[in-house]
All heavy atoms as an XYZ file, in Angstrom:
912
protein
N      32.970      5.507      6.601
C      32.486      5.257      5.255
C      31.113      4.603      5.332
O      30.762      4.006      6.340
C      33.457      4.384      4.484
O      33.502      3.088      5.007
N      30.342      4.712      4.257
C      29.014      4.124      4.241
C      28.660      3.631      2.836
O      29.228      4.084      1.858
C      27.965      5.124      4.734
C      27.919      6.413      3.967
C      28.599      7.558      4.264
C      27.184      6.678      2.763
N      28.321      8.521      3.327
C      27.448      8.012      2.397
C      26.330      5.931      1.969
C      26.899      8.600      1.284
C      25.774      6.523      0.847
C      26.057      7.844      0.523
N      27.711      2.696      2.801
C      27.177      2.170      1.549
C      25.667      2.293      1.577
O      25.036      2.063      2.614
C      27.543      0.690      1.369
C      29.025      0.482      1.135
O      29.597      1.195      0.294
O      29.604     -0.391      1.802
N      25.096      2.615      0.446
C      23.648      2.689      0.321
C      23.074      1.275      0.287
O      23.533      0.434     -0.482
C      23.299      3.430     -0.961
C      21.838      3.611     -1.210
C      21.622      4.335     -2.531
O      22.013      5.517     -2.640
O      21.091      3.687     -3.454
N      22.068      1.013      1.119
C      21.371     -0.272      1.119
C      20.052     -0.144      0.368
O      19.686     -0.988     -0.433
C      21.089     -0.751      2.558
C      22.398     -1.000      3.288
C      20.226     -2.003      2.561
C      22.215     -1.316      4.752
N      19.336      0.926      0.664
C      18.041      1.166      0.030
C      17.836      2.666     -0.083
O      18.087      3.408      0.876
C      16.901      0.561      0.858
C      15.532      1.021      0.427
C      14.930      0.474     -0.705
C      14.861      2.022      1.111
C      13.686      0.914     -1.123
C      13.611      2.464      0.693
C      13.026      1.906     -0.425
O      11.808      2.346     -0.845
N      17.386      3.120     -1.246
C      17.073      4.535     -1.441
C      15.727      4.610     -2.145
O      15.556      4.024     -3.215
C      18.149      5.219     -2.277
C      17.980      6.708     -2.390
C      19.199      7.322     -3.060
C      19.135      8.831     -3.040
N      20.382      9.416     -3.530
N      14.759      5.308     -1.549
C      13.439      5.406     -2.177
C      13.512      6.066     -3.555
O      14.324      6.969     -3.774
C      12.643      6.301     -1.209
C      13.400      6.287      0.065
C      14.831      6.033     -0.289
N      12.659      5.619     -4.449
C      12.592      6.237     -5.769
C      12.014      7.639     -5.616
O      11.183      7.886     -4.757
C      11.708      5.408     -6.693
C      12.332      4.099     -7.112
C      11.481      3.378     -8.138
O      10.837      4.057     -8.966
O      11.468      2.150     -8.089
N      12.473      8.539     -6.442
C      11.940      9.895     -6.419
C      12.189     10.614     -5.100
O      11.300     11.265     -4.574
N      13.375     10.504     -4.597
C      13.742     11.113     -3.327
C      13.492     12.620     -3.356
O      14.114     13.336     -4.139
C      15.217     10.821     -3.037
S      15.847     11.655     -1.596
N      12.565     13.080     -2.514
C      12.246     14.502     -2.461
C      12.655     15.138     -1.141
O      12.878     16.339     -1.074
C      10.756     14.711     -2.700
C      10.319     14.278     -4.091
C       8.825     14.414     -4.301
O       8.155     15.057     -3.470
O       8.333     13.870     -5.296
N      12.691     14.359     -0.071
C      13.048     14.850      1.254
C      14.476     14.405      1.555
O      14.739     13.210      1.717
C      12.095     14.280      2.315
C      10.637     14.577      2.051
C      10.276     16.030      2.245
O      10.928     16.703      3.079
O       9.352     16.497      1.577
N      15.422     15.359      1.622
C      16.840     15.048      1.797
C      17.354     15.710      3.066
O      17.142     16.906      3.278
C      17.659     15.504      0.574
C      17.146     14.804     -0.685
C      19.135     15.223      0.786
C      17.730     15.339     -1.974
N      18.035     14.937      3.899
C      18.538     15.432      5.180
C      19.688     16.406      5.002
O      20.613     16.159      4.235
C      18.995     14.260      6.048
N      19.611     17.497      5.745
C      20.686     18.473      5.815
C      21.083     18.680      7.271
O      20.452     18.143      8.181
N      22.103     19.470      7.506
C      22.639     19.610      8.862
C      21.716     20.359      9.807
O      21.815     20.197     11.025
C      24.038     20.274      8.855
C      25.046     19.374      8.163
C      24.001     21.648      8.231
N      20.797     21.196      9.299
C      19.893     21.953     10.158
C      18.522     21.310     10.319
O      17.660     21.852     11.003
C      19.709     23.372      9.614
C      20.986     24.180      9.681
O      21.724     24.037     10.676
O      21.257     24.953      8.743
N      18.289     20.173      9.685
C      16.978     19.537      9.719
C      16.713     18.814     11.036
O      17.641     18.392     11.722
C      16.851     18.532      8.570
C      16.813     19.216      7.217
O      16.196     20.294      7.110
O      17.406     18.671      6.272
N      15.416     18.660     11.354
C      15.014     17.868     12.525
C      14.919     16.412     12.068
O      14.152     16.079     11.175
C      13.663     18.345     13.049
C      13.234     17.567     14.282
C      11.890     18.003     14.790
O      10.873     17.483     14.276
O      11.858     18.857     15.693
N      15.728     15.553     12.694
C      15.894     14.169     12.255
C      15.497     13.164     13.324
O      15.654     13.424     14.528
C      17.366     13.925     11.898
C      18.016     14.920     10.946
C      19.523     14.777     10.985
C      17.487     14.732      9.548
N      15.028     11.997     12.869
C      14.810     10.821     13.710
C      15.416      9.637     12.961
O      15.198      9.504     11.745
C      13.327     10.530     13.916
C      12.616     11.463     14.852
C      12.205     12.725     14.440
C      12.323     11.070     16.157
C      11.529     13.580     15.296
C      11.649     11.916     17.020
C      11.248     13.166     16.582
O      10.582     14.002     17.437
N      16.154      8.805     13.665
C      16.784      7.642     13.029
C      16.497      6.366     13.821
O      16.188      6.408     15.007
C      18.318      7.802     12.917
C      18.958      7.983     14.296
C      18.673      8.928     11.963
C      20.476      7.898     14.317
N      16.588      5.256     13.127
C      16.657      3.926     13.726
C      18.014      3.361     13.338
O      18.571      3.724     12.300
C      15.576      2.992     13.181
C      14.353      2.930     14.014
N      14.354      2.500     15.315
C      13.071      3.243     13.723
C      13.127      2.550     15.789
N      12.330      2.998     14.848
N      18.544      2.467     14.153
C      19.795      1.816     13.787
C      19.836      0.412     14.368
O      19.139      0.089     15.329
C      21.017      2.614     14.256
C      21.266      2.548     15.747
C      22.031      1.524     16.296
C      20.731      3.490     16.601
C      22.241      1.450     17.661
C      20.942      3.423     17.962
C      21.698      2.396     18.490
O      21.900      2.318     19.840
N      20.663     -0.405     13.770
C      20.953     -1.753     14.251
C      22.463     -1.921     14.089
O      22.980     -1.808     12.985
C      20.196     -2.789     13.425
C      20.051     -4.113     14.135
O      20.133     -4.144     15.373
O      19.843     -5.126     13.442
N      23.172     -2.130     15.205
C      24.637     -2.159     15.182
C      25.176     -3.526     15.558
O      24.693     -4.153     16.504
C      25.190     -1.107     16.147
N      26.192     -3.969     14.820
C      26.833     -5.252     15.112
C      28.345     -5.076     15.127
O      28.896     -4.211     14.447
C      26.474     -6.320     14.059
O      26.807     -5.833     12.767
C      24.999     -6.667     14.103
N      28.998     -5.926     15.907
C      30.464     -5.952     15.949
C      30.974     -6.681     14.703
O      30.218     -7.318     13.980
C      30.939     -6.670     17.202
C      30.536     -5.992     18.481
C      31.058     -6.796     19.690
N      30.516     -6.271     20.920
C      31.011     -5.236     21.584
N      32.074     -4.609     21.128
N      30.461     -4.805     22.709
N      32.274     -6.613     14.492
C      32.869     -7.271     13.318
C      32.624     -8.778     13.319
O      32.529     -9.399     12.262
C      34.366     -6.992     13.267
C      34.679     -5.571     12.880
C      36.174     -5.291     12.849
O      36.865     -5.568     13.851
O      36.641     -4.800     11.815
N      32.484     -9.391     14.507
C      32.250    -10.836     14.574
C      30.777    -11.194     14.403
O      30.395    -12.359     14.487
C      32.788    -11.407     15.890
C      32.053    -10.881     17.121
O      31.079    -10.105     16.984
O      32.465    -11.248     18.238
N      29.920    -10.178     14.160
C      28.498    -10.420     13.945
C      27.642    -10.321     15.200
O      26.416    -10.358     15.121
N      28.247    -10.191     16.368
C      27.488    -10.070     17.615
C      26.791     -8.714     17.666
O      27.362     -7.698     17.267
C      28.415    -10.231     18.825
N      25.555     -8.706     18.156
C      24.806     -7.456     18.260
C      25.483     -6.522     19.252
O      25.866     -6.912     20.345
C      23.372     -7.716     18.694
C      22.541     -6.432     18.758
C      21.107     -6.722     19.044
C      20.425     -6.873     17.709
N      18.984     -6.857     17.785
N      25.629     -5.268     18.860
C      26.228     -4.249     19.714
C      25.154     -3.380     20.342
O      25.228     -3.007     21.498
C      27.197     -3.397     18.894
C      27.892     -2.332     19.691
C      28.982     -2.649     20.487
C      27.464     -1.020     19.651
C      29.631     -1.667     21.231
C      28.107     -0.031     20.383
C      29.191     -0.356     21.177
N      24.139     -3.036     19.559
C      23.047     -2.199     20.040
C      22.014     -2.025     18.950
O      22.286     -2.259     17.775
N      20.804     -1.633     19.350
C      19.739     -1.491     18.374
C      18.646     -0.578     18.909
O      18.360     -0.581     20.102
C      19.149     -2.860     18.050
O      18.091     -2.730     17.128
N      18.047      0.166     18.024
C      16.817      0.883     18.325
C      15.651      0.219     17.616
O      14.525      0.648     17.755
C      16.909      2.343     17.859
C      17.771      3.271     18.684
C      17.758      4.665     18.083
C      17.301      3.334     20.123
N      15.917     -0.803     16.853
C      14.883     -1.444     16.052
C      14.005     -2.369     16.890
O      12.816     -2.460     16.678
C      15.518     -2.219     14.873
C      14.460     -2.961     14.081
C      16.265     -1.254     13.980
N      14.579     -3.017     17.874
C      13.851     -4.005     18.670
C      12.891     -3.335     19.654
O      13.187     -3.167     20.830
C      14.830     -4.906     19.429
C      15.728     -5.682     18.491
O      15.282     -6.010     17.379
O      16.876     -5.957     18.864
N      11.721     -2.912     19.154
C      10.651     -2.336     19.970
C      11.039     -1.058     20.698
O      10.569     -0.801     21.800
C      10.136     -3.373     20.976
C       9.602     -4.605     20.286
O       8.867     -4.496     19.314
N       9.991     -5.760     20.764
N      11.892     -0.262     20.109
C      12.277      1.023     20.688
C      11.856      2.145     19.759
O      11.833      1.981     18.543
C      13.798      1.097     20.877
C      14.271      0.166     21.962
O      13.850      0.265     23.098
N      15.141     -0.753     21.604
N      11.543      3.316     20.322
C      11.240      4.452     19.451
C      12.514      4.923     18.762
O      13.615      4.652     19.236
C      10.722      5.511     20.423
C      11.314      5.151     21.748
C      11.449      3.652     21.738
N      12.381      5.639     17.656
C      13.572      6.152     16.983
C      14.288      7.186     17.837
O      13.695      7.792     18.742
C      13.034      6.770     15.699
C      11.593      6.994     15.927
C      11.152      6.014     16.959
N      15.579      7.395     17.557
C      16.376      8.405     18.239
C      16.063      9.759     17.608
O      16.172      9.937     16.405
C      17.863      8.086     18.096
C      18.773      9.146     18.666
C      18.931      9.256     20.045
C      19.446     10.029     17.836
C      19.763     10.239     20.578
C      20.281     10.999     18.358
C      20.434     11.103     19.735
O      21.249     12.075     20.258
N      15.672     10.722     18.406
C      15.384     12.055     17.926
C      14.419     12.743     18.859
O      13.989     12.170     19.849
N      14.088     13.969     18.581
C      14.589     14.745     17.452
C      15.982     15.296     17.732
O      16.345     15.549     18.872
C      13.588     15.889     17.338
C      13.124     16.107     18.736
C      13.133     14.736     19.372
N      16.738     15.465     16.678
C      18.046     16.096     16.775
C      18.371     16.732     15.433
O      17.735     16.428     14.428
C      19.139     15.088     17.173
C      19.461     14.079     16.107
C      20.505     14.294     15.216
C      18.710     12.922     15.981
C      20.803     13.367     14.223
C      19.003     11.986     14.996
C      20.042     12.215     14.118
N      19.320     17.635     15.436
C      19.871     18.161     14.195
C      21.378     18.026     14.306
O      21.924     17.969     15.407
C      19.474     19.619     13.955
O      20.186     20.477     14.806
N      22.032     17.961     13.202
C      23.477     17.782     13.216
C      24.204     19.042     13.668
O      25.331     18.963     14.142
C      23.958     17.329     11.841
C      23.402     15.966     11.414
C      23.806     15.656      9.981
C      23.858     14.870     12.345
N      23.558     20.202     13.565
C      24.206     21.432     14.029
C      24.000     21.655     15.517
O      24.789     22.339     16.147
C      23.706     22.675     13.268
O      22.289     22.732     13.349
C      24.169     22.641     11.828
N      22.943     21.079     16.112
C      22.700     21.312     17.535
C      23.494     20.350     18.394
O      24.385     20.740     19.126
C      21.211     21.230     17.865
O      20.729     19.918     17.652
N      23.176     19.067     18.319
C      23.908     18.107     19.147
C      24.396     16.895     18.383
O      25.242     16.164     18.855
C      23.050     17.654     20.331
C      21.814     16.881     19.938
C      21.050     16.409     21.162
C      19.819     15.623     20.746
N      19.098     15.095     21.885
N      23.865     16.676     17.204
C      24.261     15.501     16.439
C      23.803     14.220     17.102
O      22.996     14.227     18.024
N      24.317     13.121     16.629
C      24.000     11.831     17.230
C      25.006     11.565     18.335
O      25.869     12.385     18.620
C      24.075     10.689     16.196
O      25.430     10.537     15.775
C      23.189     10.963     14.992
N      24.928     10.417     18.905
C      25.857      9.988     19.949
C      27.067      9.287     19.355
O      27.948      8.838     20.071
C      25.142      9.071     20.942
C      24.268      8.064     20.247
C      24.765      6.829     19.881
C      22.962      8.376     19.926
C      23.984      5.920     19.205
C      22.157      7.456     19.259
C      22.670      6.227     18.900
N      27.131      9.187     18.022
C      28.216      8.508     17.316
C      28.717      9.419     16.190
O      28.008      9.620     15.205
C      27.736      7.158     16.729
C      28.855      6.464     15.982
C      27.180      6.265     17.822
N      29.907      9.988     16.322
C      30.389     10.928     15.308
C      30.354     10.396     13.872
O      30.052     11.149     12.948
C      31.825     11.214     15.759
C      31.795     11.009     17.232
C      30.840      9.867     17.451
N      30.635      9.126     13.659
C      30.629      8.582     12.294
C      29.245      8.679     11.659
O      29.138      8.870     10.447
C      31.103      7.129     12.301
N      28.188      8.567     12.448
C      26.841      8.677     11.901
C      26.549     10.103     11.442
O      25.833     10.314     10.468
C      25.800      8.221     12.918
C      25.914      6.772     13.394
C      24.762      6.430     14.325
C      25.990      5.793     12.232
N      27.119     11.084     12.140
C      26.917     12.480     11.755
C      27.439     12.757     10.349
O      26.917     13.624      9.650
C      27.599     13.415     12.748
C      26.981     13.359     14.134
O      25.889     12.767     14.288
O      27.594     13.895     15.066
N      28.454     12.023      9.912
C      28.990     12.182      8.560
C      28.165     11.418      7.524
O      28.169     11.768      6.350
C      30.446     11.710      8.496
C      31.398     12.620      9.222
C      31.895     12.267     10.459
C      31.775     13.840      8.673
C      32.760     13.111     11.141
C      32.631     14.683      9.348
C      33.131     14.326     10.591
N      27.466     10.369      7.946
C      26.705      9.534      7.016
C      25.300     10.056      6.751
O      24.697      9.722      5.738
C      26.613      8.104      7.564
N      24.763     10.883      7.642
C      23.369     11.321      7.527
C      23.124     12.392      6.464
O      22.147     12.297      5.717
C      22.840     11.769      8.901
C      22.727     10.552      9.826
C      21.504     12.480      8.767
C      22.411     10.883     11.267
N      23.945     13.436      6.342
C      23.645     14.461      5.331
C      23.512     13.849      3.932
O      24.322     13.026      3.521
C      24.850     15.404      5.404
C      25.357     15.247      6.796
C      25.145     13.786      7.110
N      22.451     14.242      3.240
C      22.195     13.718      1.905
C      21.311     12.485      1.884
O      20.909     12.037      0.815
N      21.003     11.927      3.063
C      20.107     10.768      3.100
C      18.690     11.197      2.736
O      18.231     12.268      3.125
C      20.054     10.125      4.496
C      21.222      9.255      4.836
S      21.014      8.414      6.443
C      19.979      7.026      5.960
N      17.989     10.337      2.024
C      16.584     10.549      1.712
C      15.731     10.003      2.852
O      16.123      9.042      3.512
C      16.193      9.802      0.438
S      16.998     10.423     -1.028
N      14.573     10.584      3.053
C      13.627     10.052      4.016
C      13.305      8.613      3.621
O      12.947      8.344      2.474
C      12.359     10.905      4.025
C      11.272     10.481      4.989
C      11.769     10.547      6.437
C      10.044     11.361      4.811
N      13.479      7.674      4.541
C      13.246      6.258      4.265
C      14.472      5.507      3.773
O      14.436      4.288      3.627
N      15.568      6.207      3.526
C      16.793      5.562      3.046
C      17.468      4.776      4.159
O      17.375      5.127      5.337
C      17.767      6.614      2.510
C      19.034      6.017      1.910
C      19.926      7.058      1.243
O      19.467      8.185      0.981
O      21.090      6.718      0.973
N      18.147      3.711      3.765
C      18.963      2.913      4.690
C      20.392      2.893      4.186
O      20.640      2.718      3.003
C      18.427      1.488      4.783
C      17.070      1.443      5.416
C      16.447      0.075      5.540
N      17.237     -1.052      5.158
C      16.755     -2.127      4.564
N      15.495     -2.204      4.254
N      17.534     -3.139      4.273
N      21.332      3.080      5.115
C      22.758      3.023      4.789
C      23.467      2.128      5.787
O      23.106      2.082      6.960
C      23.390      4.419      4.842
C      22.940      5.338      3.737
C      23.582      6.688      3.809
N      23.181      7.505      2.657
C      23.523      8.752      2.484
N      24.292      9.366      3.376
N      23.109      9.421      1.421
N      24.505      1.438      5.312
C      25.383      0.658      6.180
C      26.615      1.521      6.425
O      27.294      1.923      5.488
C      25.771     -0.662      5.531
C      26.617     -1.548      6.435
S      25.771     -2.065      7.950
C      24.609     -3.253      7.296
N      26.871      1.809      7.703
C      27.955      2.717      8.071
C      29.026      1.953      8.847
O      28.719      1.276      9.831
C      27.427      3.876      8.954
C      28.545      4.855      9.276
C      26.253      4.579      8.279
N      30.262      2.039      8.382
C      31.395      1.457      9.116
C      31.848      2.492     10.142
O      32.211      3.612      9.785
C      32.535      1.129      8.153
N      31.804      2.112     11.419
C      32.153      3.024     12.509
C      33.473      2.574     13.126
O      33.514      1.595     13.875
C      31.042      3.051     13.584
C      31.423      3.991     14.716
C      29.708      3.444     12.962
N      34.562      3.272     12.821
C      35.848      2.908     13.431
C      35.855      3.329     14.901
O      35.106      4.222     15.303
C      36.865      3.710     12.619
C      36.109      4.881     12.095
C      34.691      4.407     11.901
N      36.701      2.710     15.713
C      36.721      3.013     17.150
C      36.840      4.503     17.471
O      36.159      4.997     18.364
C      37.943      2.250     17.659
C      38.072      1.101     16.719
C      37.655      1.645     15.374
N      37.637      5.236     16.738
C      37.853      6.655     17.061
C      36.623      7.517     16.780
O      36.549      8.657     17.220
C      39.055      7.197     16.293
C      38.823      7.356     14.815
C      40.070      7.817     14.065
N      39.786      8.037     12.672
C      39.605      7.100     11.764
N      39.684      5.825     12.097
N      39.345      7.409     10.509
N      35.636      7.001     16.039
C      34.445      7.780     15.702
C      33.169      7.125     16.209
O      32.087      7.354     15.694
C      34.365      7.978     14.192
C      35.507      8.793     13.649
S      35.352      9.091     11.887
C      34.014     10.259     11.868
N      33.318      6.287     17.247
C      32.166      5.547     17.735
C      31.751      5.893     19.144
O      31.953      6.998     19.621
N      31.182      4.921     19.788
C      30.652      5.055     21.137
C      31.772      5.192     22.160
O      32.841      4.621     22.016
C      29.838      3.810     21.500
C      28.496      3.720     20.850
C      27.311      4.044     21.431
C      28.171      3.248     19.546
N      26.279      3.820     20.574
C      26.782      3.327     19.394
C      28.933      2.785     18.477
C      26.118      2.957     18.237
C      28.282      2.414     17.324
C      26.893      2.495     17.213
N      31.517      5.919     23.198
C      32.383      6.017     24.386
C      33.837      6.323     24.055
O      34.746      5.732     24.639
C      32.301      4.721     25.193
O      30.984      4.479     25.591
N      34.066      7.191     23.126
C      35.429      7.612     22.848
C      36.336      6.531     22.305
O      37.548      6.586     22.472
N      35.781      5.537     21.650
C      36.605      4.548     20.977
C      36.940      3.308     21.767
O      37.871      2.596     21.431
N      36.175      3.015     22.800
C      36.456      1.829     23.620
C      35.691      0.613     23.104
O      34.962     -0.045     23.838
C      36.114      2.104     25.083
C      36.844      3.274     25.642
N      38.211      3.269     25.843
C      36.421      4.490     26.019
C      38.587      4.432     26.327
N      37.521      5.207     26.440
N      35.848      0.330     21.843
C      35.211     -0.835     21.225
C      35.913     -1.138     19.914
O      36.736     -0.364     19.439
C      33.719     -0.571     20.983
C      33.473      0.572     20.036
N      33.612      0.461     18.675
C      33.138      1.857     20.262
C      33.360      1.618     18.099
N      33.068      2.487     19.038
N      35.574     -2.275     19.328
C      36.077     -2.615     18.003
C      35.295     -1.815     16.960
O      34.359     -1.095     17.293
C      35.877     -4.111     17.738
C      36.680     -4.980     18.700
O      37.747     -4.524     19.154
O      36.221     -6.090     19.001
N      35.642     -1.991     15.706
C      34.849     -1.380     14.646
C      33.445     -1.971     14.682
O      33.258     -3.151     14.971
C      35.489     -1.638     13.284
O      36.698     -0.921     13.189
N      32.474     -1.124     14.387
C      31.064     -1.499     14.444
C      30.440     -1.210     13.089
O      30.742     -0.198     12.453
C      30.324     -0.669     15.532
C      30.993     -0.806     16.895
C      28.845     -1.011     15.586
C      30.907     -2.161     17.511
N      29.548     -2.095     12.639
C      28.768     -1.857     11.423
C      27.363     -1.447     11.862
O      26.741     -2.136     12.670
C      28.705     -3.115     10.562
C      30.053     -3.535      9.999
S      30.889     -2.259      9.020
C      29.756     -2.064      7.654
N      26.896     -0.327     11.353
C      25.591      0.199     11.743
C      24.699      0.327     10.516
O      25.051      1.018      9.559
C      25.736      1.592     12.411
C      24.372      2.151     12.769
C      26.621      1.513     13.634
N      23.567     -0.370     10.552
C      22.554     -0.154      9.526
C      21.682      0.985     10.038
O      21.055      0.900     11.088
C      21.709     -1.395      9.270
C      20.775     -1.185      8.104
C      20.066     -2.446      7.648
O      20.449     -3.546      8.061
O      19.117     -2.288      6.868
N      21.688      2.085      9.311
C      21.075      3.341      9.716
C      19.879      3.619      8.826
O      19.953      3.440      7.609
C      22.122      4.448      9.555
C      21.743      5.880      9.807
C      21.430      6.087     11.288
C      22.899      6.785      9.386
N      18.752      4.037      9.426
C      17.553      4.376      8.667
C      17.081      5.766      9.064
O      16.972      6.056     10.260
C      16.428      3.402      8.980
C      16.719      1.973      8.602
S      15.436      0.870      9.231
C      15.840      0.861     10.974
N      16.793      6.612      8.097
C      16.206      7.915      8.361
C      14.694      7.749      8.314
O      14.117      7.539      7.257
C      16.681      8.943      7.329
C      16.177     10.366      7.509
C      16.578     10.924      8.876
C      16.695     11.255      6.392
N      14.040      7.806      9.493
C      12.617      7.494      9.575
C      11.708      8.711      9.664
O      10.511      8.610      9.405
C      12.320      6.537     10.749
C      13.017      5.206     10.537
C      12.725      7.134     12.076
N      12.265      9.871     10.038
C      11.456     11.085     10.117
C      12.350     12.282      9.835
O      13.468     12.358     10.335
C      10.807     11.203     11.498
C       9.740     12.251     11.610
C       9.049     12.131     12.966
C       7.950     13.146     13.123
N       7.298     13.030     14.453
N      11.846     13.206      9.030
C      12.624     14.362      8.603
C      11.716     15.584      8.592
O      10.733     15.616      7.855
C      13.205     14.102      7.211
C      13.955     15.213      6.508
C      15.176     15.642      7.311
C      14.371     14.773      5.110
N      12.033     16.546      9.461
C      11.249     17.786      9.549
C       9.750     17.527      9.694
O       8.924     18.156      9.031
C      11.530     18.686      8.347
C      12.958     19.166      8.322
O      13.561     19.396      9.360
N      13.521     19.307      7.129
N       9.400     16.581     10.548
C       7.995     16.282     10.823
C       7.339     15.313      9.864
O       6.230     14.846     10.107
N       7.997     14.982      8.762
C       7.429     14.046      7.791
C       8.007     12.658      8.053
O       9.219     12.492      8.145
C       7.743     14.488      6.368
C       7.069     13.629      5.323
C       7.254     14.191      3.931
C       6.528     13.303      2.931
N       6.700     13.774      1.555
N       7.104     11.671      8.176
C       7.538     10.301      8.449
C       7.663      9.504      7.170
O       6.911      9.704      6.225
C       6.526      9.606      9.374
C       6.440     10.241     10.732
C       5.356      9.628     11.588
O       4.942      8.484     11.312
O       4.933     10.301     12.527
N       8.617      8.587      7.178
C       8.767      7.673      6.059
C       7.544      6.763      6.013
O       7.067      6.306      7.045
C      10.032      6.838      6.229
O      10.064      5.806      5.273
N       7.053      6.501      4.829
C       5.905      5.609      4.687
C       6.253      4.183      5.062
O       5.421      3.432      5.533
C       5.368      5.660      3.262
C       4.774      7.006      2.911
C       4.287      7.061      1.478
O       4.169      6.005      0.830
O       4.022      8.189      1.012
N       7.502      3.799      4.861
C       7.895      2.418      5.107
C       8.149      2.133      6.582
O       7.912      1.037      7.056
C       9.148      2.071      4.302
C       9.534      0.612      4.430
C      10.572      0.216      3.428
C      10.860     -1.264      3.550
N      11.796     -1.726      2.582
N       8.627      3.134      7.331
C       8.980      2.911      8.727
C       8.111      3.762      9.632
O       8.175      4.974      9.609
C      10.455      3.241      8.978
C      11.379      2.452      8.107
C      12.089      3.069      7.092
C      11.521      1.102      8.284
C      12.925      2.337      6.276
C      12.366      0.357      7.485
C      13.066      0.984      6.471
N       7.277      3.104     10.433
C       6.394      3.801     11.367
C       7.208      4.424     12.493
O       8.302      3.978     12.789
C       5.383      2.811     11.942
N       6.671      5.465     13.160
C       7.426      6.128     14.227
C       7.742      5.215     15.407
O       8.682      5.459     16.135
C       6.521      7.278     14.650
C       5.184      6.959     14.124
C       5.388      6.085     12.930
N       6.972      4.153     15.598
C       7.260      3.241     16.710
C       8.232      2.144     16.308
O       8.514      1.240     17.076
C       5.981      2.631     17.279
C       5.202      1.833     16.251
O       5.531      1.904     15.054
O       4.250      1.146     16.652
N       8.788      2.237     15.116
C       9.841      1.308     14.712
C       9.373      0.266     13.731
O       8.255     -0.224     13.826
N      10.219     -0.060     12.768
C       9.865     -1.076     11.786
C       9.979     -2.469     12.377
O      10.802     -2.704     13.252
C      10.922     -0.882     10.697
C      12.100     -0.360     11.440
C      11.525      0.500     12.539
N       9.127     -3.379     11.931
C       9.313     -4.771     12.345
C      10.689     -5.248     11.891
O      11.181     -4.839     10.848
C       8.219     -5.527     11.594
C       7.241     -4.478     11.174
C       8.002     -3.205     11.033
N      11.329     -6.072     12.681
C      12.674     -6.561     12.378
C      12.719     -7.184     10.976
O      13.702     -7.036     10.271
C      13.106     -7.567     13.441
C      14.523     -8.047     13.287
C      15.505     -6.935     13.535
C      16.915     -7.478     13.549
N      17.914     -6.459     13.590
N      11.648     -7.858     10.569
C      11.635     -8.529      9.262
C      11.727     -7.519      8.113
O      12.126     -7.880      7.026
C      10.377     -9.369      9.101
O       9.223     -8.534      9.172
N      11.363     -6.253      8.336
C      11.429     -5.257      7.284
C      12.725     -4.465      7.331
O      12.981     -3.623      6.503
C      10.250     -4.286      7.414
C       8.919     -4.939      7.112
C       7.803     -3.937      7.195
O       8.058     -2.722      7.118
O       6.654     -4.382      7.323
N      13.556     -4.705      8.342
C      14.780     -3.919      8.517
C      15.899     -4.505      7.725
O      16.139     -5.647      7.661
C      15.107     -3.855      9.996
C      16.341     -3.065     10.280
C      16.396     -1.729      9.954
C      17.440     -3.640     10.887
C      17.524     -0.989     10.226
C      18.559     -2.902     11.162
C      18.594     -1.582     10.833
């Protein structure tokens, strides 16, 4: 499941399963401990499409379709749909769509948003 955190006004670029995507994420365990991040001085994950290989986390593949370029969503990742075949607790992932079919979000640069803006 996911919740919208931020959605740009006038959303014109919407992610579909065949689109070329780049994402940033920040993941935490239920106790608040950091699980993983692409935000801390890392390039975004991509390019990928959901029909070719998808992400490395099945739950994210369900949360991405319909996202607007620049949108942020909070995704609850249960163990069975997460990293390494479910060998972890539930994880909360703040997901950002930063590039879609070659177009970059104005808010998030390709080299990653500053943590203060995430």
